[in-house]
N, C-alpha and C positions, 0 to 999 in steps of 0.2 A: 870723653867729654873735655877733660883738661887740655889735651893736645889740640883739639879743634879750637878751643877758646884762644890758646896761645898762638896757634897758626894765624888766626884772624887778627890778633893784636900786632903781629910782626910783619904782615903782608898787606900794607895799606893799599898800594897801587893795584895789586892783584884783585882785592875785594872791590875796589871802585870800578875796575874793568868788568868784574862779574855783575855789578849793579847795572852798568850800562848795557851789558849783553842781555840780562834778564828783561829790562825795560824795553829795549829795542826788539828783542825776540818776541816778547808778549804783544807789542803793538803790531808787529808783522803778522803774527799768528791770528790776532783778532781780525785783521783785514782779510786774511785768507779764508777764514772759517765761513761756511755757508750759513745763511740765516733761514730758519724755519720755525714754525710755531711749536711743534712737538718733537720729541726725540724720535728717531727712526727705529721704532720698536718692531721686531720680527713677530707679528701676531701669527700664531700657528694654525691659521685657517686658510684654506685654499678653495676658492670657488671655481667651478667648471661648468660652463654652459654649452650644451649640445643641442642645436636647433633641430626640430623635426616637424615642419609645418604641416598642418592638416591631420596629424595623427591624433588619436584619442589618448587621454592620459593612460588608459590600460595598455594601449599599444606602445606608447612611448616608454612606459615602465618595463614592459616585456622585452622590447627590442633593444633598448639602450640602458634604462635604469638598472635593471637586475644584473646584466653582465658587467656594467661599469662599476657598480657597487662591489661585486665579487672581486674584481681586479683591485679596486682601491683598498679593500679591507686586507688584502695580502701585502700591501706596501709596508715596509718596515717603519716602525714608530708611529703608525696611524692608530688613533684612539677610537674615533667614531666617524661614520660616513652617513651624512644626511642626504637623501635624494628626494627631490620634488618633481614629479612628472605632471606635465600639463599638456594642453592641446598643441602647444607650440614647441615643446621640447622637454629636456630634462636638465634640472639644475642640481649639481652635486656640491656639497660642502664637505670637504675633507678636513677633519680635525687631527692635527699632529700632536705629539708630545712636545712640551715646552722646550726640550733640549735640542730639538731639530733646527738646523739652519734651513730657512725656507727656500733658499736658492737650490739646495740639495733636495728639499721636499718637493719643489715644483718639478725638478728633473725626474724624480722617481715617479711622480704622478703622470707626467707626459709619457714616460716609457711604459708604464703599466696600461694606460688607456689606449696606447697605440696598438695594443694586442687585440682589442675587441673589433669585431666585424660590424661596422655601422651599416644600417639599412639604407637602401636607395632613398634619396631625398633628404637624408640627415646631413647637417653641417659638420664641419670639423670642430673638435673641442676648442673652446676659448677659455683661457685661464686668467683668473683675476685674484691678485694678492690683496690682503687686507692690511691696512696700516693707518695709524692716526693721521697721517698726511695724505691719504689716498683720496680725500675729498677734493673737488675742484678748487683751484686757487684763484680762479678768475672766470667770470662769465659776462658776456655782453650780447647785445642783439641789435639788429638792423630793422627798424620798423618802417613801414611804407603803407600808403593808402591805394596807390594805383600802379605800382611798378614791381609787383612781387616776383615775377618770373626773372626779371633782369637782376634783381637783388639776390635771388637764390643762386643764379649762375655766377654772379660776382663773388659771393661768399665761397661757393664750391671751387671756383677756378683760381681765385686770388687770395682771399683771406686765409682759408684753411691751410693751403700749401706754405704760405709765408710763416704762419705761426708754428706749424709743424717743424719748420727748419730752425727754430730757436733752440739753442742748447739747453738741455734739461727738461724739455717738454716731452712727456710720455705719450699723451693722447689728446686729440681735439675732438670733442663730441658735439655734433650739431643737431638741431631740431628745427623743423619748418622747411626743410629742403625736400621738395617733392621729386622723386626720382623719375625721370622721363624715360620711357621705353617705346619701342615699336610694338603695337598690339595687333594681332590678327585674331579677331573675334568671329568665330564661325557660327553660322545659323544652324542649329541642330535639325530644323525642319528641312532645310535645303540639303543638308548632308543626306538625310533620309531619302529625299526626292531623287538625288543623283546617285544613290546607292554607294556613298562614300563613307569612309571612317576618318576620324581625326588623325589617326596614325598615318593614313595615306597622304593626307594634306601635309603632314609634317615632312614626309619623304620628298614630296614635290618642292617644298620650300628649300630643303637642304640641297636638292639636286640643282637648284638655281643660284646657290650662293656657295661657291667653292673655289679653291685654288689647289690643283693637284699636279705635282711634278710627274711627268710620264717617261722621262729618260733623257738621254743626251744624243745629239747628232753632230757628226764631224762635217763641217761645211767650210770649204776654202781654208783648210789648215786650222780651222777654229773648232773647238769643241763647245757646242752651245746647248744649254739645258732647254728642254721643252716643257712648257707648263700650260695646262688648260685652266683658264680663269674666267669666272663669271661672278660678278659682285653685284649685290643689291645696294644701290646708293641713294635711293629716293623712295618715297611712299608710292609714287606712281609705278616704279619698277616692281615693287612688291605686289601691288594690285594687279599688274599685268602678267603675273606668273601663270603659265598654262597648266591646267589640271586635266589630266587625261581621264575621260569617262567613257562609259559604254554608249555607242550611238543610239542604242535602244531607248535610253532615258533622256536623250538630248536632241531629239528631232534629227537624228542621223549624223550629228556632229560628234567628233571624237574628243573634243576638248572644250573647256570653258576657262574663263579668267577667274583668278582667285577672288576678285572683287564681286563676282556674281554670287558667291556663297558666303562671303565674309566681309566685315567692316575692317579696314586697315587704318590705324590711327597712330599718330606719334604724339606722345604727351603723357600726362598723368592719368592713370586708369580711373581712379576715384580717390578722393581725399579721405584717408583713414586717420588723419590727425590734423589738428589745428594748433598753430603757435601764434601767440599774441603778446604784445607789450603794451600795457595800459589800454587794452581793448583794440589796439591796432594790429593788423597782420604783421608778422615779423619772422625773421630768421635769427635764431640764437646759437651761440656756441659757448662751450665751457672747456677749460684747460685743466688737465691733470698733470702734475709734475712727477718726474722720476724721483724715487726715494733718495733723500739726502741732497736733492738739487736746491739751488738758491732761489727760493720762491719769490723773494722780493725782486731780485735781479730779473727774473723771467717776466714778471708783471710789468716792470718798468720798460723792458724792451717791447712787450706787447703794446703798451700804451703809445710808445713812440711810433710803432707801425700803424696803429689806428689813426693817428693824427695825419699820417702821410697818404692813407688810402684815398683814391679818387672815387668816391661813392657814386652810384647811379643817381639820377635826378629824383628828388623828393624823398630820398632815403635819409633816415636819421639814425645816429648811433646812440645807444643807451647802455651805460655800464650797469650791470645788474648786481654783481657781487665782486668784491675785491678783497681777497683774504690778505693781500700784502699790507693793507691798511691795518687790519687786526694784528698781523704779525709785527708790524712796525710799532703799533701802539703798545703791544705786550712787551716787546724787547726794550722799547724806549722807557716804559714804565719801570721795568726791572732794573735797567741801568740807572735811571733816575733815583730809584729807591736805594740802590747800592751806593751811589754817590752821596745821597743825603745821609745814609747810614754811616758812611765813612766820616762825613762832616760832623755828625753827632758824636762819634767816637773821639774825634779830635777835640771837640769842645769839652767833653767830659774829662778827658785826660788833662787838658789845660786848666780846667777848674780845680782839679785835685793837686796837680804839681805846681801850678802857678809859675811856670817857667817855660818860655817859648822854645828854648833850645832842647830841653828834655822832652817836650811834647813832640817836636818835629822828629826827634830820634825814635820815639816810641811808635809814631804812626808810619814810619818808613816801611814797616812790615806790611802795611795794607797794599800799596801798589806792587811791591816786590812779590808778595805771596800770590796776589791775584793774577798778575801778568805771567808769573811762572806757571801757575795752574792752567792758564789759557794755552801756554805753549804745550804742556803735556796733553791737555784735552784735544788739541788740534792734532797732535801726533797719534793719539788713540782713535782718531776719526770721528770725534763728536762734533756736533754743530752748535751754533749759538741758538738756543731755544729757551723756552720758559723754564725748563728744568735746570739747565746748566747756569742760566742767569740767576735763578732762584738760589742755587747753591752758592753763587758768588755773593748775593745779597745777604744770605744767612751767615756766610763765612766772614763777612766784613767785620762784624762785631766780635767775632771769636779770634781772628788772626792777630788782633792787636793785644790780646790778653798776655801772651808770653812776654812780649816786648815790654808791656806795662809792668809786669812783675819784676823783670830785670832792671828796667830803668828806674823804677821806684826804689829798689834796693840800692842801686848804685848812687842815685841822687841822695838818698837818706844818709848813706855812709860817707859820701864825699863831703856833704854839708857838715857832718859831725866830726870829721877828721882834720887834724892839723897837717898830717903828712899825706900829700896827694901824689900818687904816681900810677904807672900802669899796673903795678902789683895790686893796688887797692881796687881798681876796676875789675881786674881778673878775679880777685878773691870774692868780690861782691857778686859777680856773675856766677862763679862756681857755687856760691852759697845757695842760690836758688835754682841752679841748673838741674839738679836731680828732681826737684819738685815740678818744674815746668815740663821736664821730659816725661815724667810719670803722668802728669795731668794731660799732656797732649796725646801721648800714646793711648791713654785711657779714653779720650774723646774719639780718637781714631777707631779704637776698639768698639765704640758705641755705634759709629756710622758704618763701619765695614760690613756688619751683617746685613744692613739694608741693601748693600750693593749686590748681595747674593740671594735676596728674597725671591722665591720661585713665583711663577705665574706672570701674567701680563702686567699686573700692577707693579710687581717687583722690577721688571725690566724697564717700566716707564719711569720709575723713581730712581733707578740706578745712576743715571748721570748726575743727579743732585747729590747723591752720596759720594760718588767719586770726586766731584768738584770740591766738596767740603774736606774730604780726606786729604787730597793733594794740597789744598790750601793750608791746612793745619800743619802738615809735615814741613812745608816750606816756611811757615811762620816760625816754627821751632828752630829751623836752621838759621833764619834771620836773627832770631832773638839771641842765639849764642855765638854769632859771628859778627854781623854788621852792627848790632846795637852796642856791644862792648867797644868795638873799634871807634864808632862815632862818639861814644861816651868818653873815651880816652882823649879824643880830639877836642870836644866842646865842653865837657863838664868839669875838668880838673881845675879850672880857674874860677869856679864858683866861690862866692864869699862864704867863709865858714859861719855856721850858725848853730848855736847850741840846741840840741833837740829837746823840744818840750811837747808834752802831750796836749793835744787840742781838746776842745770841749766834747767832741764826739768820742774820742778815745777814753776820756774820763768817765763819760756816761756809760760807755760799754764796759769799762772796768768794774763799775759799781753793779751793773746789771748782771754781769757774768759771775761776780762774787756771790751775789744773792742766789743765782740759779744753781751754782755749785753747792751752796749750803742747803738748798731746797730742791734736790734733784728729782725726787719722785713727784712733787707738786708740779714742777716745770714740765716733766715728761707727760704727766696726766693732762695738763692743759693743752699741750701740743697734740696729743692723741685725740682729745675731745674735739678740738678744732678740725682735725683731719677727718674724723668720722662724721662729724656734723656737716661739713661742707660736702662730702661725698653723698651722704644720705639726703641732704636738702636740695642740692643743685643738680647732681647727675641725672636723676629721673626726669627733670624738666627740659634737659637739653635735646634729647632725641639723638638719632644717628642718621648719617647719610654716607654715601660712598665717596663721591667727589663733590665739591661745592658747586652751587649753581652760578653760572655766569650770566650776566645780563647782556643778551645779544639782541640785535635788531633784525636779523634775517630769519624768516620762518617759511615753512612749506605746508600748504594745505593739500592733503591727499583725498581724492574723491573716488569711492568705489561704488559701482552700480551693480544691479542684479545681473546674474549671468545671462549672456545673450543680448544685452543692451547694445544697440548700434551707436556709432560715433555721433550721429546727429542728436540723439536724445542726451547722450553724455555731454555734448557741447552745450546744450540748453541749460543743464544743471550747472555746468562750469561757468556759464555766463551769469547766472544768478549769483553765484558765490563771488565772481569777479566784480559784479556791480556793488555788492555789499562792501567789499574792500575799497573800491575806488571812491565810494561815497563817504568814507571815513577821513577825517581831517588829520589823523595821526599816522597815516600811511603814505609813504613817499612814492613807491612804484610797485607795480604788479606785473608779473609775467606768467603766462598761461601756456600749458601744453596739454592737449586733449587727445586721447586715443579711444579705441573701442572698449567701452566698459570702465574706463578709469581716466582720471585727469590729475594733473599736478599744477597747483597754482602757488607760486612763490611771491612773497611780499616783503617789503623792507619798511620797518617803522622809522619815523622821523627821529632825528637825534635829540630833539628837545622834549621827547615824551618822558614825563617824570616817572611813571610807574608802568614799565613795559609789561610785567607779568599780569597786572590788573587789566591792561588793554587787551592782551591776548585772551584772558579769561572771558572778557566781554565779547570778543570775536567768536569764541567757541559757542557762547550762548546764542549769538545771532545765527550761527550756522545750523543750530538745532531747529530753526524755523524753516529751513529749506527742505521741501518735500520732494520725494522721488529718488533720492540717493540712498543706497544701502548703508553707506558709512562715510563720514567726513571727519578726518583727523587733522590736528595741527601739531607740528613739531618744529623746533628751531634747527637751523642749519649753521654750518661754519664752525662747529665745535665738536670734538670727539666725544664729549659727554652728552651730546644732545642739547647742550646749552640750557641745562636746567630740566630737561625732560628725561627722567629715568624710566626704565621699563621693568615691569614684573613679567618675567617670561618663564613659562612652565611647559615642560614636555610631558605629555600624558601617554602612557603605554598600557597595553592590555592584551588579553588572549585573542580577541577578535575585534573587528571594527565596530560592530554594533555596540559592544560594551564600552569601547573607548569613546564612541560618539555620545552614548548616554552619560558616561562619567564627565565628559567635557562640558556637556550642556548643564549639568548640575553645578560644575565649578564656575562656569560663566555667570549663571544666575546668582550664585553666592558672592562672587567677586564684584558684581555690579552694585552690591549693597555697601561695599567698603568705602568709607569716606576718604577722599584723597586719591582714589583710583578711578580713572576715567578711560573711555574708549576701549573697553574690554572686548576683544575679538578673538576668533579662532581661525585655524586653517581649514575648518569645515565649511567650504564654500558652497556646499549644496550640489544640486544637479542641474543640468541644462539639457534641453531637448536636442536630439540629433537623429539623423537617418542612418539606420544600421542595415547593412546588406548581408543576409545570411545565404552563403553560397551552398549549392547542392553538389556534393562531391561527384555523384554519378552523372549529373547533367554536365558538369565541367569536363569529365572524361569524354562523354559523348560528343561534345562540341570542340574538343581539342584545345582546351584552355587550362591554365593553372591559376590559382588564387593570386599569385604575384602579378600575372599579366592583367588580370581584371583590375587590381588595385592601381597599377601604374597607369593604365588607360583612364581610369576614373580621376586620378590625380591631375592628369593633363587636361581632362575635360573641365574640371571644376576650379582647381587652383591655378592651372596653367603650367606650361613648361617652357623654359627658355631653350629654344631649339638651335639658335645660332646668334651670331653677332653681326650687326650691319653698321655702316658708317652713314650717319645722317647729320646734316649741318656741321660737317667736320668733327663730329663727336661719335666715338665708337659706343654703341649702345646695344642692349639686349633686344632680341625679337622674341616676344612671348606669344605662344599659341594657346588659345583657350576657346571654350564655347561661349556664346552670348548668354550670359546668366539670366538676363531679363526674359529670354525665351524659354530657359530651363526653369519653369515656374511651378512644376508639380512633380510628384513622385512618378506619375504615369509617363510624363515626358522623359524623365530620367531613365525609367525602365526601358523605354524604346530606343535608347542610344545603343549604337553598335560598337562591338569590339572585334578587332581582327585577331583570329586565332592562329595557331602555329602553321596552318595550311593556307593562310591567306583568305579564309572565308570569314564573312562578317556574321557576328552572333549578337543578338539583342541581349542586353543585360538581364531583362526579365526572364529570358530563357534559361538562365543558369543560376538564378537565385531569387530570393524574396526580399522586397524592400519594406522596412518597418520604421515607424517613428517611435523612438524610445527615449528614456532619460538616462543620462550618463554623468559620472563624476567629472567635476571640472579640474580636480587636482588630486594626486595621490602622494602622500608623504610617508617616506620610510626612514627609519633609523636602524642602521646595520641590518637592512633587509627585512625589518618588521615594521608594520604600519604604526604610525603615531599621530597625535594631534598636538599642535602648538597653540597654547593659550597665551595671549599677550594683553597687558593693560598699561596705560600711561600713568605714572605716578606724578601727580600735579602738586603734591605737598612737598615742602622742603625737607620734612622729617621722613625721608624715604625708609629708614629703618623701622619706624613705628608703623608705617603703612604696610610694609612687607610683613611685619610681625602679625598685624591684625589679619592680613590675608592668609598667612600660613595657619593661624589658629582656626580661621573659618573653614579652611579646606580640610584640616585634620578632623573636624567634627562631622564631615560628610560621610554618609554611608554609600560609598561608591560600589559599583558592581564588582563581583568577586574577580580578583586578578588584576584589577585596574590600579595602576600606581602612577605617581607623578614625581618629578624632580625639577629643581629650579635651574634656569639658564640665565645668561645675560648679566645685567647689572646687579640683580639681587644675589645671584650665585657668586659673582665677582666680589661683591661687598663682603659676603661671608668668608670667602677664601682670602681676600685681602686683609681683613681684620685678624683672621687666624694666623696668617703668615707674619703680619706685623707684630702680633703678640709674641710669636715665637722669636722674632728678631729682637724684640725688647728683652726677652728672657735670656737669649744668647748673649746680648750685649752686656747685661748685668753680670753674667758669669765671666765674660772676657774681662770686664772692668775689674772684677774681684781678683782674677788671676794676675792681671798686670800689677795691681796694687800689692798683692802678696809677694810678687817678685821684687817690687820696688822697696817695700818696707822690710822684707825678710821675715815677716810674721803674718798670722792670720787674723788676730784680734783687731788691730787698728784698721785694716781695710773693711772688716765687718762693721765697725762703728761708722765708717764713712758711708757705707751703703745705706745706713738708716736715714741719711739725709734725702735720699731719692723720693720716698713716699710723700714727704711734705711739700714737694713741688706740685703735687696734684691739687693742693688747695688753691693756689693762685691760678693754675691752669683752668680749673673749673669756673672760678670766679670770672676770669677773662672771657671765656666762651659765653658765660651767662650775660655779661655786660653788653657784648656786641651781638648777642642773639644768634650765635653760630652753633649748629649741631656738631656732635662728635663725628669726625670723618677721617679719611686717610691723612690729610695734612695735619690735623691735630694729633694723630698718632705719631707722625714724624716729629712734631713738636715735642711730644713726650720723650721720644727717643733722643732728641737733641738735648733735652733737659738732663737726662741721665748723665751725659758727658760734662755739661757745664757745672751742674751741682756738685758732682764728684770732684771736678777740678778745684773748685773753691775749698772743699773739705781737705783735699790733698795738700794744698798750699798751707793750710792751717796746721794740720797734723804733722807735716814735715818739720815745721818750726817747733812744734811741741816736742818731737823726738830729739831734735838738736838741743833744745833747752834741757831736757832730762839728761842727755849725755854729758852736758856741761856741769851737772850736779844740782840742778834745780829740783825742788820737791814738786810732786805731780800737779797740785792745784796752782802753785806759783808758775810752773812751766806752761800750764794751760792759759792762765791769765796774761802772762807776758807775751806768749805767742799770739794770742787773740788781739792784744793791743797793737802789736807790731804789724800783724797781717791784715787788720781790719781795712786799712786804706787800700792796699792792692786788691783785696777781695771785692770791696765796694766799687773800686775803679773798673775792674774787669766786668763785674755784673752790670753796672750802670752803662758802661760802654756798649755792652752787648744789647741791653735794653734799648738804648738810644739808637743803635744801628737798625733795630727792628721796628722802631716806631713808624718810619715812613711806610713800611710794608703793611703795618697794622691799620693805618688810616687811608691806604691807597684804594682807589676804586678800580684799579686795573691789576690787582694781584693775581687774578686768574685762578688756575688750579691749585697753585701753592697757597693762595688765599690768605685772608685776614686771620683765619683760625690758627694757622701755624704760628704767626707772629704773636697773637695774643696769648696763646698757650705758653710760649717761651717767656714773654714779658711777665705775665701773671705768675707763672710757676717759678721763674727766677727771682722775682721780687720776694715772694713768701719763703722760698727755700733758702735764699741768701740770709734773710733775717733770722730764720730758724736755725740755719747751719751754724751761725755764729754763737748760738746758744745751745742747741740740742746736741751737736757733735761733741763739744767739750764735756757736756753732762754725761753723755753715753760713754765717752772715753774714760771718764773718771769712774764710772760704774764697772766697766769691763776691765779696768786696770787698777785693782785694789792697791792700797799703799804698801810699799815694800821699802826696805832700807836701800838707800842709794849708795852703791859701792864707792863712788867717787867722793861723796860727802863723808862717808865713814873713814876713807883714807885720809881726808883732810883733818878730821877730828883726831885721829890717832896720831898724826904728825904733830898736832898741837900739844 
């Protein structure tokens, strides 16, 4: 330490160059860092979608779900595999261990799932990573009243390709674009009349749309390839395809035109979805950014392109969601709070020192530490987000502490000394160097465990921890290098002034004398205050996981009964849409309707005073809408659900009947819980379907296999893309299917013919029986075993209390034998997060004690210092109570931060006590003199930290870091500082009984 201080004092030019490099490098790094709202956390969940149109959930599970689950469970580091089989495919959710790198995890999943043999008609696996930033960063729409086809084509051909070309864009998702195809809809009755099958029609179409190389010919010294080509380039060309038939069924003619047995169309078969903006037909798109991309820059470029687009007539563009505004607001708010915090620290320092030069020297540590931290964070690959900026805002008040202690000691000694030189500055710095080093390393030891907290929550808050740790280490370096150098340059010419105790020091001396004379009374009063505040306030606060953010964007999800068509769904969606559009507090409404479900997004106006009350009123209005199975409202644009937390429970059991019975009991009980709304399960019930039971013997007799029957039926009902044609200069699919309006009964379906292996036509009813049955709509498996998922929306801010009441209610239920349940989602994450943070706090206290033992060379003094920590809880609880905030993750981090700050003040005090004792002072005298000397730097650092956090405490844009962290530190630091100045000396005197001072004894003997 001595050599570092001496080096800085002797190398003025080198240090000034270092200052310039740090400032310049920090500014450059800040400009280079990408801006996003949340840290790029590797969430260990991988979603995989494998489409299987037309299959039943049982078939999807058997053909895809079971083999995919088996392969996925064999992947290294996989904890759980959830599979949800539906009529449209299988959705797998693969949960990895937290230690896995998700790039590697996705590669392993791709390799494993490539081994399974997918059935005909199944799509290729589509992989989806989960991230706090995986939500769309921007969405907009083009609304029109009379030009929808042209708008759709413009968006498809111009808008989407342009936006996809922007750097950092991962995906552009569209809604409202009807895919145009060429459709050949064959009349089943005419097929029967001409003794044809759908498969034969398919072969005739393929035979008229081909390009086949047949070889090469040498002509006039040239080798020319020979190709037979016949292309279908118009609807009329498709209609005129010749179909060969038996003359016996066609009045002696051997062929007919395709148009004689089929309708040929080019367009949209039938609208299975509706997209609207403010009740007008529209095409919408939303943009998902790549992980770590600069979301703000992407949105800015998108907006530039939107202004340049030459839109079709009567088309209007409407921006539906712009997360860059939220990101900018969050980033600007945190930067503003950091700047205001720095200003508050400056004001506090100036008020105490009453000297502009010494104040400027002290606060130099703020920009240097922060810019140096930004350089390191940029090198580590971090982005500017609410966590790193919160770390900076929190660190602003703390990084100035070391410099304040140094400058205060230099300032005091220079003022009191007649001889002023570099040696005086060096000695003054060295006097407190060990104390500030111990206190800084102690605070680093507090935050370091948070950087290694396991789980998603730990990873999310790790950037905040690293930002603070790096800033503190640089602040220590600044305090022992640049501060003494500048002190030598600017403070040695101060006018000498005899040191006198001020009123505060005199009052403190009297108070401390009384406390040391009444140690047990003092301790008793402090303990009573501590116990009383915990007992009186803590139960009233409640708990939550992450704070609620007031957001303006919400999504209404409508679920209909199984089998509901899109027209009926659209009718209900229109009712909901009308309710929203008639409200004066809603700015815009966008609607997307599909078969059996609809999503309606709405944006509240910015001048709405109480958004949560307005949303609660909307929920009440939606309950009046009849015909929907379920209508739920959740907020969007925020990883926490913007104030909507969920109670999520996985129910397991020996069989589905027991699981279903247990789940229904749980839902009934949960609906009674106050603060819990929209309780639903994955038990979607059953829907009617036609099941064909094939007769094995009849299949053999007729030369058929089950797969041949299934494939032919798929083509008849769902349709089959048989080839591609070029129509209107667009390459499009040609889909072959039966006219479904003619296929209107099971009798007609049974009469349809299938071509067997020998080319003979066989009626479906000749090989099987058609029955109308009820089937499951979805089958959910966890690690190969069926389960049911129960979910409810927690609409109360005290999520911990709601979850507790729910758990207590579920524990009292007499569930069927073997039925068990476990929590997932926010409730499970809250339990895990609190547990891990409690462990981090315990580890930090242990590390703090270890650092102090090393620094002091003994165990008793550090043990005394640790006693200052519990008293910070008093102010922390009072702060939360005053602002009405529950105990959550940010307040836990605030308590963690308090550990470091409180101990820092105690270290500065006890370090001086030990020095006084070594100089021969009696214990009580050493305590009093140390307290009187150190009260000013202790109060300065405490008030500077409090002042730096005041802007965050009163901010309306604190976000996830929230007001609670700031008020916990402000309240806790206020009470702990006052009590530290009294309790720590009292405890020190109790733990260090009077003993003869060797140095005093030597002086007496010499006399």
